[in-house]
C-alpha atoms as one frame of an Amber mdcrd trajectory, in Angstrom:
protein
 -14.990 -12.428  -4.544 -14.009  -9.647  -2.353 -16.011  -6.379  -2.862 -14.066
  -3.282  -2.811 -15.378   0.296  -2.583 -13.486   3.413  -2.930 -14.252   6.878
  -1.406 -12.600  10.122  -0.783 -12.124  11.540  -4.317 -12.981  15.096  -5.255
 -11.916  18.283  -6.632  -8.662  19.652  -4.872  -6.438  22.630  -5.515  -2.933
  22.118  -6.605  -0.627  21.732  -3.447  -3.584  20.020  -1.522  -3.900  16.805
   0.171  -6.395  14.138  -0.084  -6.923  10.831   1.727  -8.701   8.183  -0.546
 -10.265   5.063   1.345 -11.270   1.528   0.076 -13.378  -0.678   2.081 -13.322
  -4.245   1.600 -15.883  -6.942   2.158 -15.098 -10.274   4.110 -13.423 -11.413
   7.392  -9.922 -11.994   6.113  -8.963  -8.543   4.909  -6.323  -8.608   7.246
  -4.557 -11.255   5.256  -4.705  -9.484   1.900  -1.858  -7.452   0.074  -3.762
  -4.527  -1.336  -2.625  -2.333  -4.171  -3.651   1.279  -5.263  -3.709   1.895
  -9.039  -4.611   4.977 -11.072  -5.636   5.829 -14.605  -5.590   9.182 -16.021
  -7.664   9.808 -19.249  -6.354   8.407 -22.351  -3.376   6.478 -20.516  -3.133
   3.077 -19.354  -3.713   1.942 -15.330  -0.693   2.918 -13.311   0.304   0.854
  -9.911   0.830   3.648  -7.267   1.384   1.768  -4.162   0.837  -1.600  -2.392
   0.580  -2.839   1.337   1.199  -6.209   2.659  -0.620  -7.899   5.306   1.898
  -7.045   7.945   1.913  -3.419   7.065   5.020  -3.053   4.942   4.527  -0.564
   1.909   5.784  -0.357  -1.691   5.921   2.398  -4.157   7.240   3.063  -7.468
   9.801   5.950  -7.415   7.362   8.233  -9.456   5.106   8.641  -6.318   7.430
   7.904  -3.430   7.629  10.404  -0.736   4.104  12.065  -1.741   1.826   9.033
  -1.429   1.527   7.075   1.790  -0.684   3.772   1.640  -1.997   2.431   5.191
  -4.487  -0.030   6.518  -6.788  -0.328   9.306  -7.739  -4.043   9.644 -10.208
  -3.240  12.324 -12.310  -1.389   9.622 -11.409  -3.539   6.613 -10.075  -0.383
   4.889  -6.983   0.808   3.159  -6.066   4.135   2.762  -4.181   6.416   0.308
  -2.910   9.718   1.352  -1.858  12.068  -1.478   0.117  15.248  -0.695   1.268
  18.075  -2.787  -1.274  17.414  -5.481  -0.421  18.582  -8.959  -2.780  18.684
 -12.019  -0.883  15.447 -13.426  -2.382  13.399 -10.307  -5.862  13.889 -11.823
  -7.101  10.455 -12.558  -9.585   7.918 -11.421  -7.867   6.065  -8.450  -8.882
   2.283  -7.892  -7.940  -0.274  -5.341  -7.076  -3.922  -6.021  -7.174  -6.770
  -3.619  -7.115 -10.679  -3.806  -8.454 -12.690  -6.719  -8.054  -9.754  -8.918
 -10.748  -7.849  -7.310 -11.172  -4.217  -8.197 -13.223  -1.507  -6.832 -15.433
   0.820  -9.023 -12.810   3.923  -8.657 -13.076   7.319  -7.422 -12.139  10.403
  -9.190  -9.445  12.792  -8.352  -9.525  16.168  -9.933  -6.588  18.731  -9.244
  -7.389  22.077 -10.660  -7.336  25.897  -9.489
């Protein structure tokens, strides 16, 4: 199974930006459709971005324009940039890949 490791979370002030990373194992990362999800405390897991093997991206309307997913196949890594953070973005952020593989998540806390 693909191993995924997220990083880049932390405490950020409202209005700030953050880039999360998700490193994947294996030699066929370039073939994978990758997703980012998040889960706020007491809420269900929410899909927030997806990226195809060819780089095409998908977002729900709730985050489109503030979130940007990208990938670097040479580094087996997918990224999520979040702009104009608000306290409502506070959550654990997860990446998800093939065979329903999931990382351990990275905590993002938006607080002044």
